[in-house]
All heavy atoms as an XYZ file, in Angstrom:
977
protein
N     208.596    284.885    -23.904
C     209.584    284.143    -23.149
C     210.010    282.923    -23.964
O     209.176    282.224    -24.539
C     208.978    283.711    -21.818
O     209.879    282.958    -21.082
N     211.291    282.715    -24.020
C     211.840    281.556    -24.709
C     212.821    280.864    -23.788
O     213.459    281.496    -22.963
C     212.598    281.970    -25.965
C     211.775    282.677    -26.975
C     212.637    283.078    -28.137
N     211.871    283.961    -29.004
C     212.385    284.639    -29.978
N     213.665    284.559    -30.235
N     211.635    285.403    -30.719
N     212.978    279.594    -23.973
C     213.949    278.894    -23.157
C     214.045    277.436    -23.526
O     213.260    276.913    -24.315
N     215.034    276.830    -22.936
C     215.248    275.410    -23.136
C     215.853    274.844    -21.861
O     216.582    275.534    -21.145
C     216.164    275.146    -24.360
C     216.209    273.657    -24.675
C     217.550    275.740    -24.142
C     216.836    273.349    -26.021
N     215.531    273.617    -21.574
C     216.087    272.946    -20.409
C     216.271    271.474    -20.707
O     215.541    270.900    -21.521
N     217.258    270.896    -20.076
C     217.504    269.467    -20.245
C     217.971    268.895    -18.917
O     218.649    269.577    -18.142
C     218.559    269.227    -21.322
N     217.603    267.665    -18.667
C     218.064    267.000    -17.447
C     218.348    265.537    -17.751
O     217.836    264.967    -18.718
C     217.018    267.120    -16.340
O     215.823    266.471    -16.705
N     219.171    264.965    -16.910
C     219.551    263.563    -17.067
C     219.812    262.994    -15.689
O     220.428    263.650    -14.844
C     220.816    263.444    -17.924
C     221.287    262.021    -18.100
C     220.630    261.154    -18.952
C     222.379    261.549    -17.381
C     221.047    259.849    -19.100
C     222.811    260.245    -17.526
C     222.139    259.400    -18.387
O     222.561    258.096    -18.529
N     219.324    261.801    -15.447
C     219.625    261.115    -14.194
C     219.949    259.662    -14.491
O     219.506    259.101    -15.498
C     218.452    261.213    -13.213
O     217.325    260.544    -13.714
N     220.735    259.087    -13.604
C     221.175    257.713    -13.808
C     221.349    257.048    -12.442
O     221.713    257.693    -11.467
C     222.494    257.673    -14.630
C     223.628    258.355    -13.888
C     222.875    256.264    -15.010
N     221.054    255.769    -12.407
C     221.321    254.949    -11.229
C     222.573    254.131    -11.509
O     222.618    253.362    -12.466
C     220.159    253.990    -10.946
C     218.903    254.708    -10.505
O     219.003    255.856    -10.035
O     217.820    254.119    -10.631
N     223.589    254.337    -10.686
C     224.819    253.552    -10.795
C     224.922    252.704     -9.543
O     225.315    253.200     -8.487
C     226.045    254.467    -10.946
C     226.066    255.331    -12.198
C     227.255    256.270    -12.187
C     226.107    254.458    -13.441
N     224.513    251.469     -9.668
C     224.423    250.632     -8.474
C     223.316    251.171     -7.582
O     222.202    251.407     -8.026
N     223.642    251.435     -6.333
C     222.658    251.973     -5.395
C     222.646    253.497     -5.366
O     221.838    254.097     -4.693
C     222.947    251.443     -3.997
C     222.844    249.930     -3.921
C     223.134    249.344     -2.553
N     223.934    250.162     -1.676
C     223.810    250.171     -0.351
N     222.932    249.397      0.227
N     224.583    250.927      0.389
N     223.551    254.119     -6.088
C     223.679    255.579     -6.061
C     222.973    256.208     -7.260
O     223.077    255.718     -8.375
C     225.167    255.986     -6.062
O     225.813    255.378     -4.941
C     225.327    257.485     -5.987
N     222.261    257.295     -6.993
C     221.582    258.053     -8.044
C     222.337    259.356     -8.275
O     222.740    260.038     -7.320
C     220.161    258.400     -7.631
C     219.276    257.202     -7.438
C     217.903    257.627     -6.937
O     217.771    258.523     -6.116
N     216.875    256.977     -7.469
N     222.528    259.696     -9.545
C     223.142    260.960     -9.933
C     222.209    261.656    -10.906
O     221.522    261.006    -11.686
C     224.488    260.743    -10.645
C     225.556    260.158     -9.789
C     225.794    258.793     -9.793
C     226.336    260.972     -8.979
C     226.785    258.242     -9.013
C     227.334    260.428     -8.196
C     227.559    259.067     -8.214
N     222.226    262.983    -10.899
C     221.432    263.721    -11.857
C     222.024    265.090    -12.118
O     222.761    265.640    -11.287
N     221.715    265.622    -13.275
C     222.183    266.954    -13.638
C     221.135    267.608    -14.537
O     220.327    266.929    -15.165
C     223.556    266.891    -14.342
O     224.066    268.210    -14.505
C     223.470    266.205    -15.677
N     221.161    268.914    -14.578
C     220.254    269.656    -15.438
C     220.875    270.984    -15.814
O     221.720    271.528    -15.097
N     220.460    271.497    -16.947
C     220.953    272.779    -17.433
C     219.820    273.462    -18.182
O     218.950    272.793    -18.745
C     222.205    272.595    -18.325
C     221.868    271.821    -19.590
C     222.868    273.913    -18.651
N     219.808    274.790    -18.169
C     218.743    275.486    -18.878
C     219.083    276.917    -19.216
O     220.042    277.500    -18.683
N     218.306    277.472    -20.110
C     218.449    278.856    -20.550
C     217.057    279.445    -20.735
O     216.182    278.802    -21.309
C     219.218    278.920    -21.881
C     219.211    280.283    -22.525
C     220.038    281.287    -22.068
C     218.351    280.558    -23.582
C     220.020    282.549    -22.649
C     218.325    281.813    -24.176
C     219.162    282.810    -23.701
O     219.140    284.052    -24.279
N     216.845    280.661    -20.239
C     215.583    281.381    -20.404
C     215.877    282.794    -20.889
O     216.828    283.425    -20.418
C     214.815    281.490    -19.080
C     214.428    280.140    -18.529
O     213.776    279.385    -19.263
O     214.776    279.850    -17.370
N     215.055    283.292    -21.780
C     215.160    284.677    -22.266
C     213.764    285.265    -22.285
O     212.843    284.697    -22.859
C     215.744    284.719    -23.674
C     215.919    286.121    -24.208
C     216.512    286.090    -25.620
N     216.898    287.401    -26.070
C     216.071    288.271    -26.636
N     214.791    287.957    -26.812
N     216.505    289.459    -27.020
N     213.613    286.411    -21.630
C     212.317    287.081    -21.571
C     212.446    288.497    -22.134
O     213.376    289.218    -21.791
C     211.832    287.153    -20.122
C     211.421    285.813    -19.578
C     211.135    285.881    -18.090
N     212.355    286.023    -17.305
C     213.141    285.005    -16.943
N     212.834    283.786    -17.307
N     214.210    285.211    -16.226
N     211.512    288.860    -22.977
C     211.415    290.222    -23.485
C     210.088    290.778    -22.999
O     209.032    290.207    -23.256
C     211.484    290.255    -25.012
C     211.500    291.654    -25.562
C     211.756    291.649    -27.065
C     211.841    293.079    -27.568
N     212.106    293.105    -29.012
N     210.153    291.885    -22.277
C     208.973    292.437    -21.626
C     208.173    293.324    -22.569
O     208.732    294.032    -23.397
C     209.370    293.224    -20.387
C     209.951    292.336    -19.323
C     211.319    292.127    -19.239
C     209.130    291.662    -18.437
C     211.859    291.287    -18.278
C     209.649    290.813    -17.471
C     211.022    290.637    -17.405
O     211.539    289.806    -16.466
N     206.857    293.267    -22.382
C     205.930    294.102    -23.139
C     205.151    294.927    -22.122
O     204.474    294.382    -21.258
C     204.956    293.236    -23.978
C     203.956    294.112    -24.691
C     205.724    292.349    -24.931
N     205.309    296.243    -22.228
C     204.587    297.152    -21.338
C     203.890    298.215    -22.162
O     204.519    298.925    -22.941
N     202.609    298.317    -22.004
C     201.825    299.275    -22.791
C     202.123    300.703    -22.358
O     202.363    300.979    -21.182
C     200.337    298.982    -22.633
N     202.115    301.604    -23.323
C     202.313    303.025    -23.043
C     201.247    303.518    -22.075
O     200.092    303.096    -22.134
C     202.263    303.816    -24.345
N     201.642    304.375    -21.155
C     200.690    304.941    -20.203
C     200.401    304.062    -19.002
O     199.537    304.378    -18.198
N     201.116    302.919    -18.878
C     200.930    302.044    -17.713
C     202.208    302.030    -16.886
O     203.242    302.541    -17.315
C     200.586    300.593    -18.138
O     201.743    300.016    -18.749
C     199.408    300.559    -19.102
N     202.136    301.422    -15.714
C     203.332    301.331    -14.859
C     204.404    300.448    -15.487
O     205.564    300.506    -15.096
C     202.985    300.823    -13.440
C     202.089    301.812    -12.717
C     202.337    299.450    -13.492
N     204.043    299.628    -16.456
C     205.004    298.746    -17.114
C     205.633    299.357    -18.360
O     206.485    298.738    -18.995
C     204.331    297.420    -17.475
C     203.804    296.604    -16.300
C     203.067    295.370    -16.799
C     204.928    296.219    -15.370
N     205.264    300.557    -18.713
C     205.785    301.186    -19.924
C     207.305    301.307    -19.900
O     207.965    301.177    -20.933
C     205.151    302.562    -20.116
N     207.894    301.507    -18.713
C     209.341    301.700    -18.622
C     210.132    300.431    -18.929
O     211.319    300.505    -19.236
C     209.722    302.205    -17.228
O     209.406    301.231    -16.258
N     209.507    299.259    -18.859
C     210.232    298.012    -19.150
C     209.937    297.469    -20.539
O     210.466    296.420    -20.914
C     209.938    296.917    -18.092
C     210.387    297.362    -16.719
C     208.483    296.514    -18.097
N     209.131    298.182    -21.298
C     208.781    297.717    -22.634
C     210.040    297.491    -23.474
O     210.889    298.364    -23.596
C     207.866    298.719    -23.337
C     207.343    298.173    -24.649
O     206.871    297.044    -24.707
N     207.446    298.961    -25.702
N     210.166    296.296    -24.028
C     211.298    295.958    -24.890
C     212.546    295.493    -24.155
O     213.499    295.037    -24.784
N     212.586    295.616    -22.835
C     213.767    295.173    -22.092
C     213.842    293.659    -22.056
O     212.829    292.963    -22.099
C     213.776    295.753    -20.685
C     213.990    297.245    -20.689
C     214.171    297.803    -19.292
O     214.085    297.091    -18.306
N     214.422    299.097    -19.212
N     215.060    293.157    -21.937
C     215.322    291.716    -22.006
C     216.070    291.276    -20.751
O     216.939    291.986    -20.258
C     216.159    291.381    -23.263
C     216.582    289.927    -23.270
C     215.381    291.725    -24.519
N     215.718    290.116    -20.236
C     216.566    289.475    -19.231
C     216.821    288.034    -19.633
O     216.055    287.432    -20.384
C     216.020    289.610    -17.808
C     214.735    288.865    -17.533
O     214.569    287.752    -18.041
O     213.912    289.386    -16.783
N     217.942    287.514    -19.179
C     218.360    286.158    -19.515
C     218.835    285.435    -18.261
O     219.426    286.045    -17.377
C     219.512    286.176    -20.518
C     219.147    286.764    -21.853
C     220.335    286.831    -22.775
O     221.233    287.638    -22.519
O     220.349    286.049    -23.746
N     218.588    284.140    -18.215
C     219.039    283.288    -17.118
C     219.630    282.012    -17.698
O     219.049    281.398    -18.598
C     217.868    282.903    -16.185
O     217.244    284.091    -15.707
C     218.341    282.059    -15.026
N     220.777    281.629    -17.167
C     221.385    280.329    -17.464
C     221.549    279.619    -16.131
O     222.046    280.216    -15.172
C     222.753    280.496    -18.149
C     222.595    281.228    -19.476
C     223.413    279.134    -18.358
C     223.910    281.630    -20.113
N     221.127    278.371    -16.041
C     221.222    277.645    -14.775
C     221.789    276.251    -14.966
O     221.719    275.669    -16.040
C     219.863    277.592    -14.082
C     218.790    276.907    -14.873
C     217.920    277.494    -15.752
C     218.484    275.513    -14.886
N     217.092    276.545    -16.297
C     217.414    275.315    -15.790
C     219.001    274.401    -14.216
C     216.858    274.070    -16.033
C     218.442    273.161    -14.472
C     217.385    272.996    -15.361
N     222.369    275.734    -13.890
C     222.936    274.393    -13.873
C     222.683    273.783    -12.499
O     222.794    274.469    -11.488
C     224.443    274.433    -14.152
C     225.081    273.073    -14.117
C     224.871    272.171    -15.155
C     225.854    272.667    -13.044
C     225.424    270.912    -15.125
C     226.412    271.398    -13.008
C     226.199    270.534    -14.046
O     226.742    269.268    -14.012
N     222.349    272.514    -12.457
C     222.089    271.836    -11.184
C     222.598    270.400    -11.245
O     222.637    269.793    -12.316
C     220.591    271.833    -10.878
N     222.979    269.882    -10.082
C     223.354    268.472    -10.000
C     223.020    267.927     -8.624
O     222.890    268.676     -7.666
C     224.831    268.261    -10.325
C     225.866    268.918     -9.433
C     226.514    267.867     -8.550
C     226.932    269.557    -10.295
N     222.827    266.617     -8.562
C     222.541    265.977     -7.278
C     223.106    264.563     -7.277
O     223.372    263.969     -8.326
C     221.035    265.935     -6.990
C     220.307    264.823     -7.703
C     220.158    263.585     -7.095
C     219.784    265.004     -8.968
C     219.498    262.546     -7.754
C     219.126    263.985     -9.627
C     218.983    262.747     -9.025
N     223.281    264.056     -6.074
C     223.672    262.662     -5.877
C     223.036    262.184     -4.580
O     222.876    262.955     -3.635
C     225.188    262.520     -5.807
N     222.671    260.922     -4.542
C     222.058    260.342     -3.356
C     222.438    258.873     -3.290
O     222.373    258.168     -4.300
C     220.542    260.501     -3.427
O     219.926    259.983     -2.274
N     222.845    258.437     -2.097
C     223.228    257.034     -1.948
C     222.837    256.507     -0.572
O     222.981    257.215      0.430
C     224.743    256.848     -2.184
O     225.032    255.462     -2.255
C     225.579    257.480     -1.090
N     222.322    255.297     -0.520
C     222.047    254.696      0.784
C     223.366    254.291      1.451
O     224.268    253.783      0.791
C     221.184    253.475      0.461
C     221.411    253.191     -0.980
C     221.882    254.449     -1.623
N     223.455    254.542      2.749
C     224.637    254.123      3.493
C     224.444    252.733      4.085
O     225.401    251.990      4.251
C     224.951    255.132      4.588
C     225.251    256.550      4.086
C     225.459    257.484      5.262
C     226.446    256.546      3.160
N     223.196    252.439      4.415
C     222.815    251.109      4.898
C     221.314    250.974      4.669
O     220.715    251.795      3.979
C     223.228    250.898      6.371
C     222.629    251.926      7.320
O     221.476    252.363      7.104
O     223.313    252.307      8.290
N     220.707    249.988      5.262
C     219.285    249.728      5.012
C     218.373    250.833      5.549
O     217.231    250.951      5.117
C     218.885    248.393      5.635
N     218.866    251.667      6.471
C     218.006    252.677      7.103
C     218.461    254.118      6.914
O     217.837    255.028      7.443
C     217.898    252.372      8.594
C     217.197    251.063      8.846
C     217.079    250.667     10.286
N     217.428    251.677     11.270
C     217.288    251.515     12.562
N     216.809    250.395     13.026
N     217.638    252.462     13.400
N     219.551    254.368      6.207
C     220.028    255.749      6.096
C     220.469    256.094      4.672
O     220.900    255.232      3.914
C     221.166    255.994      7.077
O     222.244    255.131      6.808
N     220.356    257.391      4.349
C     220.669    257.901      3.015
C     221.467    259.199      3.159
O     221.139    260.049      3.986
C     219.381    258.184      2.209
C     219.700    258.818      0.868
C     218.558    256.929      2.028
N     222.492    259.333      2.328
C     223.274    260.561      2.243
C     222.988    261.203      0.887
O     223.064    260.531     -0.141
C     224.768    260.250      2.378
C     225.714    261.445      2.397
C     225.474    262.288      3.648
C     227.158    260.964      2.354
N     222.649    262.495      0.891
C     222.307    263.196     -0.348
C     223.055    264.523     -0.419
O     223.295    265.169      0.605
C     220.811    263.499     -0.412
O     220.049    262.316     -0.383
N     223.398    264.922     -1.630
C     224.050    266.209     -1.859
C     223.478    266.833     -3.125
O     223.084    266.126     -4.045
C     225.559    266.033     -2.001
N     223.426    268.158     -3.141
C     223.007    268.850     -4.359
C     223.700    270.199     -4.434
O     224.143    270.745     -3.431
C     221.487    269.007     -4.434
C     220.949    269.941     -3.376
O     221.084    271.164     -3.546
O     220.396    269.451     -2.381
N     223.814    270.702     -5.655
C     224.397    272.017     -5.898
C     223.736    272.615     -7.124
O     223.292    271.892     -8.019
C     225.903    271.904     -6.112
N     223.642    273.933     -7.147
C     223.124    274.602     -8.330
C     223.702    276.002     -8.434
O     224.146    276.579     -7.442
C     221.592    274.625     -8.348
C     221.019    275.483     -7.250
O     221.143    276.697     -7.285
N     220.383    274.854     -6.267
N     223.708    276.505     -9.646
C     224.173    277.862     -9.905
C     223.308    278.445    -11.008
O     222.845    277.728    -11.893
C     225.637    277.857    -10.332
N     223.078    279.747    -10.937
C     222.334    280.413    -12.000
C     222.905    281.806    -12.219
O     223.263    282.509    -11.267
C     220.840    280.487    -11.682
O     220.613    281.226    -10.513
N     223.000    282.173    -13.478
C     223.476    283.495    -13.884
C     222.285    284.245    -14.442
O     221.530    283.712    -15.253
C     224.574    283.348    -14.930
C     225.019    284.638    -15.528
C     225.923    285.514    -14.994
C     224.594    285.203    -16.766
N     226.074    286.586    -15.830
C     225.265    286.430    -16.935
C     223.696    284.796    -17.758
C     225.088    287.234    -18.033
C     223.504    285.612    -18.855
C     224.210    286.813    -18.989
N     222.112    285.481    -13.999
C     220.967    286.301    -14.411
C     221.480    287.652    -14.882
O     222.268    288.304    -14.187
C     220.006    286.475    -13.235
C     218.847    287.388    -13.524
C     217.786    286.950    -14.289
C     218.810    288.669    -13.005
C     216.698    287.781    -14.550
C     217.734    289.511    -13.254
C     216.677    289.060    -14.035
N     221.054    288.069    -16.057
C     221.409    289.388    -16.604
C     220.120    290.056    -17.044
O     219.330    289.458    -17.765
C     222.346    289.232    -17.808
C     222.648    290.527    -18.530
C     223.531    291.465    -17.723
O     224.567    291.052    -17.219
N     223.129    292.701    -17.582
N     219.916    291.304    -16.599
C     218.704    292.028    -16.973
C     219.049    293.468    -17.295
O     219.873    294.081    -16.615
C     217.689    291.990    -15.839
O     216.546    292.761    -16.171
N     218.391    293.997    -18.304
C     218.555    295.407    -18.636
C     217.923    296.292    -17.570
O     218.166    297.485    -17.521
C     217.932    295.692    -20.000
C     218.627    294.989    -21.132
C     217.915    295.162    -22.465
O     216.777    295.667    -22.512
O     218.523    294.782    -23.484
N     217.105    295.715    -16.699
C     216.377    296.470    -15.682
C     216.966    296.301    -14.283
O     216.469    296.884    -13.342
C     214.904    296.035    -15.698
C     214.016    297.028    -14.991
O     214.240    298.224    -15.029
N     213.000    296.527    -14.329
N     218.020    295.494    -14.117
C     218.572    295.219    -12.788
C     219.645    296.251    -12.431
O     220.630    296.388    -13.151
C     219.164    293.819    -12.737
N     219.488    296.967    -11.314
C     220.470    297.980    -10.938
C     221.814    297.390    -10.531
O     222.830    298.052    -10.604
C     219.804    298.698     -9.760
C     218.839    297.721     -9.210
C     218.384    296.890    -10.376
N     221.836    296.143    -10.116
C     223.071    295.514     -9.660
C     223.881    294.858    -10.757
O     224.928    294.280    -10.500
N     223.421    294.925    -11.990
C     224.128    294.269    -13.083
C     223.888    292.774    -13.078
O     222.919    292.277    -12.509
N     224.796    292.047    -13.692
C     224.668    290.585    -13.759
C     224.784    289.987    -12.356
O     225.490    290.506    -11.495
C     225.733    290.006    -14.675
N     224.092    288.877    -12.161
C     224.037    288.224    -10.860
C     224.363    286.746    -11.031
O     223.870    286.094    -11.953
C     222.622    288.358    -10.245
C     222.498    287.567     -8.964
C     222.264    289.821    -10.029
N     225.194    286.219    -10.139
C     225.459    284.785    -10.063
C     224.975    284.305     -8.711
O     225.454    284.762     -7.672
C     226.943    284.477    -10.230
C     227.327    283.011    -10.038
C     226.700    282.150    -11.141
C     228.831    282.843    -10.013
N     223.982    283.420     -8.722
C     223.474    282.830     -7.489
C     223.900    281.372     -7.423
O     224.011    280.704     -8.444
N     224.176    280.892     -6.220
C     224.624    279.513     -6.067
C     224.160    278.953     -4.726
O     223.883    279.700     -3.789
C     226.152    279.426     -6.166
C     226.860    280.342     -5.195
C     227.177    279.915     -3.908
C     227.181    281.637     -5.559
C     227.813    280.763     -3.019
C     227.811    282.490     -4.677
C     228.127    282.045     -3.409
O     228.741    282.888     -2.522
N     224.060    277.644     -4.668
C     223.726    276.981     -3.407
C     224.191    275.538     -3.456
O     224.377    274.957     -4.523
C     222.223    277.053     -3.123
O     221.509    276.245     -4.030
N     224.363    274.990     -2.291
C     224.727    273.593     -2.163
C     224.277    273.085     -0.806
O     224.173    273.856      0.154
N     223.973    271.814     -0.726
C     223.565    271.241      0.555
C     223.986    269.778      0.646
O     224.192    269.108     -0.369
C     222.056    271.369      0.764
O     221.355    270.575     -0.173
N     224.099    269.334      1.865
C     224.424    267.946      2.182
C     223.474    267.515      3.279
O     223.297    268.236      4.271
C     225.874    267.842      2.652
C     226.389    266.466      3.051
C     226.449    265.564      1.815
C     227.760    266.585      3.690
N     222.827    266.352      3.108
C     221.880    265.899      4.120
C     222.055    264.412      4.411
O     222.466    263.633      3.556
C     220.433    266.183      3.691
O     220.084    265.396      2.579
N     221.721    264.070      5.649
C     221.743    262.686      6.116
C     220.365    262.396      6.695
O     219.860    263.156      7.525
C     222.824    262.511      7.183
C     222.789    261.174      7.870
C     223.283    260.040      7.237
C     222.276    261.039      9.150
C     223.256    258.800      7.865
C     222.251    259.811      9.792
C     222.737    258.699      9.140
O     222.713    257.475      9.773
N     219.750    261.320      6.235
C     218.420    260.931      6.722
C     218.483    259.500      7.229
O     219.054    258.630      6.570
C     217.392    261.055      5.600
C     215.990    260.677      6.017
C     215.047    260.799      4.821
N     213.726    260.367      5.157
C     212.721    261.173      5.424
N     212.895    262.472      5.402
N     211.530    260.682      5.721
N     217.886    259.283      8.397
C     217.884    257.947      8.983
C     216.483    257.595      9.451
O     215.828    258.382     10.145
C     218.839    257.877     10.164
C     218.876    256.508     10.808
C     220.258    256.179     11.289
N     220.328    254.836     11.859
C     220.840    253.810     11.228
N     221.313    253.950     10.019
N     220.905    252.641     11.809
N     216.005    256.418      9.039
C     214.729    255.892      9.526
C     214.982    255.291     10.901
O     215.767    254.351     11.042
C     214.180    254.845      8.570
C     213.802    255.452      7.237
O     213.334    256.589      7.181
N     214.037    254.728      6.163
N     214.326    255.844     11.909
C     214.550    255.401     13.282
C     213.677    254.209     13.645
O     214.175    253.189     14.103
C     214.313    256.560     14.249
C     215.181    257.804     13.988
C     214.758    258.942     14.894
C     216.653    257.467     14.168
N     212.387    254.378     13.487
C     211.417    253.301     13.674
C     210.361    253.487     12.589
O     210.359    254.500     11.888
C     210.766    253.317     15.084
C     210.049    254.653     15.325
C     211.796    253.036     16.164
C     209.246    254.704     16.613
N     209.453    252.548     12.457
C     208.431    252.665     11.410
C     207.714    254.010     11.510
O     207.121    254.337     12.533
C     207.428    251.533     11.521
C     206.426    251.579     10.407
C     205.496    250.415     10.431
N     204.552    250.560      9.322
C     203.355    250.067      9.332
N     202.929    249.364     10.358
N     202.565    250.239      8.300
N     207.799    254.798     10.447
C     207.122    256.086     10.379
C     207.923    257.263     10.912
O     207.582    258.402     10.646
N     208.990    257.031     11.674
C     209.757    258.124     12.280
C     211.164    258.164     11.685
O     211.884    257.168     11.705
C     209.837    257.954     13.800
C     210.582    259.058     14.553
C     209.845    260.392     14.417
C     210.737    258.672     16.022
N     211.527    259.332     11.159
C     212.872    259.502     10.609
C     213.491    260.789     11.143
O     212.795    261.710     11.565
C     212.830    259.537      9.075
O     212.071    260.631      8.628
N     214.811    260.830     11.113
C     215.569    262.011     11.535
C     216.399    262.502     10.354
O     216.879    261.703      9.548
C     216.469    261.665     12.708
N     216.557    263.812     10.284
C     217.341    264.419      9.215
C     218.300    265.444      9.805
O     217.932    266.212     10.701
C     216.430    265.133      8.198
O     215.526    264.190      7.640
C     217.238    265.773      7.080
N     219.526    265.450      9.296
C     220.509    266.484      9.605
C     221.016    267.014      8.271
O     221.301    266.236      7.355
C     221.653    265.915     10.429
N     221.103    268.331      8.142
C     221.520    268.910      6.868
C     222.283    270.207      7.097
O     222.062    270.906      8.091
C     220.304    269.184      5.984
N     223.186    270.508      6.164
C     223.885    271.790      6.136
C     223.796    272.338      4.721
O     223.698    271.577      3.753
C     225.364    271.674      6.572
C     225.466    271.302      8.047
C     226.113    270.668      5.723
N     223.808    273.653      4.610
C     223.702    274.275      3.297
C     224.455    275.582      3.228
O     224.752    276.207      4.249
N     224.764    275.982      2.022
C     225.426    277.254      1.757
C     224.741    277.890      0.551
O     224.544    277.221     -0.474
C     226.909    277.026      1.458
C     227.736    278.258      1.149
C     227.880    279.116      2.410
C     229.107    277.853      0.644
N     224.363    279.149      0.679
C     223.714    279.884     -0.399
C     224.422    281.221     -0.558
O     224.861    281.810      0.430
C     222.239    280.163     -0.076
C     221.447    278.897      0.088
O     221.074    278.315     -0.937
O     221.210    278.489      1.243
N     224.513    281.688     -1.790
C     225.154    282.973     -1.987
C     224.757    283.628     -3.285
O     224.138    283.020     -4.162
N     225.142    284.894     -3.377
C     224.881    285.676     -4.574
C     226.064    286.618     -4.782
O     226.567    287.219     -3.842
C     223.544    286.437     -4.446
C     223.168    287.111     -5.751
C     223.561    287.420     -3.303
C     221.742    287.643     -5.775
N     226.511    286.696     -6.018
C     227.594    287.591     -6.409
C     227.040    288.532     -7.466
O     226.471    288.075     -8.454
C     228.777    286.781     -6.986
O     229.220    285.867     -5.987
C     229.915    287.673     -7.390
N     227.199    289.829     -7.242
C     226.640    290.822     -8.162
C     227.739    291.742     -8.680
O     228.702    292.023     -7.964
C     225.565    291.638     -7.455
C     224.422    290.741     -6.980
C     223.473    291.467     -6.097
N     224.035    291.528     -4.745
C     223.326    291.782     -3.668
N     222.051    292.032     -3.761
N     223.883    291.814     -2.489
N     227.581    292.230     -9.895
C     228.573    293.115    -10.505
C     228.735    294.426     -9.746
O     229.848    294.856     -9.465
C     228.179    293.454    -11.946
C     228.504    292.393    -12.937
C     228.110    292.818    -14.349
O     227.211    293.650    -14.531
O     228.723    292.272    -15.263
N     227.627    295.073     -9.432
C     227.674    296.432     -8.908
C     227.204    296.577     -7.471
O     227.075    297.690     -6.981
C     226.820    297.352     -9.799
C     227.263    297.311    -11.242
O     228.450    297.214    -11.531
N     226.313    297.352    -12.157
N     226.916    295.488     -6.807
C     226.461    295.525     -5.423
C     227.279    294.538     -4.593
O     227.948    293.657     -5.129
C     224.969    295.178     -5.333
C     224.003    296.132     -6.028
C     222.604    295.548     -6.049
C     224.006    297.483     -5.349
N     227.179    294.665     -3.297
C     227.914    293.793     -2.386
C     227.432    292.338     -2.512
O     226.245    292.076     -2.670
C     227.694    294.287     -0.959
C     228.516    293.571      0.076
C     228.339    294.171      1.460
O     227.960    295.347      1.577
O     228.577    293.433      2.426
N     228.380    291.413     -2.429
C     228.046    289.994     -2.452
C     227.404    289.595     -1.125
O     227.566    290.267     -0.108
C     229.293    289.148     -2.683
C     229.922    289.403     -4.040
O     229.274    290.042     -4.885
O     231.065    288.974     -4.239
N     226.701    288.470     -1.144
C     226.035    287.982      0.059
C     226.145    286.466      0.104
O     226.011    285.799     -0.914
C     224.554    288.392      0.045
C     223.774    287.883      1.219
C     223.858    288.499      2.446
C     222.976    286.760      1.105
C     223.156    288.035      3.539
C     222.264    286.270      2.183
C     222.361    286.920      3.401
N     226.394    285.919      1.299
C     226.470    284.472      1.480
C     225.850    284.118      2.831
O     225.991    284.858      3.798
C     227.919    284.009      1.450
C     228.076    282.505      1.516
S     229.803    281.963      1.593
C     230.452    282.660      0.119
N     225.166    282.990      2.884
C     224.607    282.525      4.152
C     224.763    281.016      4.260
O     224.754    280.301      3.264
C     223.133    282.920      4.286
O     222.341    282.200      3.377
N     224.913    280.572      5.479
C     225.007    279.140      5.768
C     223.798    278.752      6.614
O     223.242    279.578      7.341
C     226.298    278.830      6.514
N     223.396    277.488      6.514
C     222.261    277.020      7.303
C     222.527    275.602      7.792
O     223.324    274.871      7.216
C     220.973    277.060      6.477
O     221.095    276.234      5.342
N     221.836    275.256      8.846
C     221.905    273.901      9.387
C     220.507    273.507      9.847
O     219.712    274.359     10.251
C     222.880    273.831     10.553
N     220.208    272.223      9.770
C     218.881    271.735     10.119
C     219.008    270.410     10.849
O     219.785    269.538     10.447
C     218.055    271.522      8.846
C     216.772    270.708      9.027
C     215.598    271.659      9.085
C     216.599    269.724      7.914
N     218.269    270.272     11.907
C     218.069    268.992     12.582
C     216.563    268.821     12.710
O     215.872    269.746     13.142
C     218.703    268.983     13.974
C     220.216    268.945     14.035
C     220.692    269.103     15.480
C     220.746    267.650     13.443
N     216.056    267.673     12.323
C     214.610    267.511     12.389
C     214.166    266.075     12.529
O     214.902    265.134     12.215
N     212.959    265.931     13.007
C     212.282    264.639     13.091
C     211.007    264.721     12.276
O     210.343    265.759     12.247
C     211.919    264.300     14.539
C     213.071    263.997     15.483
C     212.549    263.859     16.902
C     213.799    262.729     15.060
N     210.657    263.630     11.622
C     209.425    263.585     10.830
C     208.714    262.278     11.138
O     209.324    261.203     11.135
C     209.733    263.658      9.347
C     208.495    263.532      8.488
C     208.821    263.516      6.994
O     209.973    263.636      6.608
N     207.800    263.366      6.192
N     207.424    262.399     11.373
C     206.608    261.200     11.548
C     205.584    261.148     10.426
O     204.892    262.128     10.146
C     205.898    261.184     12.902
C     205.192    259.877     13.126
C     205.891    258.754     13.534
C     203.830    259.750     12.874
C     205.259    257.537     13.702
C     203.180    258.539     13.045
C     203.909    257.441     13.455
O     203.290    256.218     13.602
N     205.506    260.030      9.765
C     204.550    259.834      8.669
C     203.499    258.837      9.134
O     203.821    257.730      9.554
C     205.252    259.317      7.427
N     202.226    259.226      9.065
C     201.135    258.338      9.415
C     200.816    257.464      8.201
O     200.238    257.933      7.242
C     199.891    259.153      9.808
C     200.094    259.990     11.035
C     200.513    261.310     10.924
C     199.904    259.449     12.286
C     200.706    262.082     12.049
C     200.094    260.214     13.432
C     200.495    261.528     13.309
N     201.230    256.248      8.248
C     201.021    255.341      7.107
C     199.800    254.503      7.319
O     199.534    253.897      8.240
C     202.231    254.450      6.897
C     203.437    255.286      6.500
O     203.288    256.407      6.057
N     204.604    254.729      6.683
């Protein structure tokens, strides 16, 4: 397996931004006479990209967003090349000492060369108490 990845983040005033990118390449080794023999010598590759931002809205609340995408190609994948992606937006508010509330929405999907695409949306409302 070979690969490389890099990331960078910066604080601009009260707002944080970050990004990352990477590449992975795997060549499989499967011994003759085993269940892995059929993948011997096959290669798969992944390229990915991610970014995020987070900023306080006031002394008790934070707005955050993130997105990522990854491309995957494998000699062993029946669906061909795959592009996966996701993104989310969240709001967090400290209500009282130790108790916070979060609301978030997200979108995730996958696009494939030879198979049907898929997408899903999600939403979250939650409370968290931290015993400090």
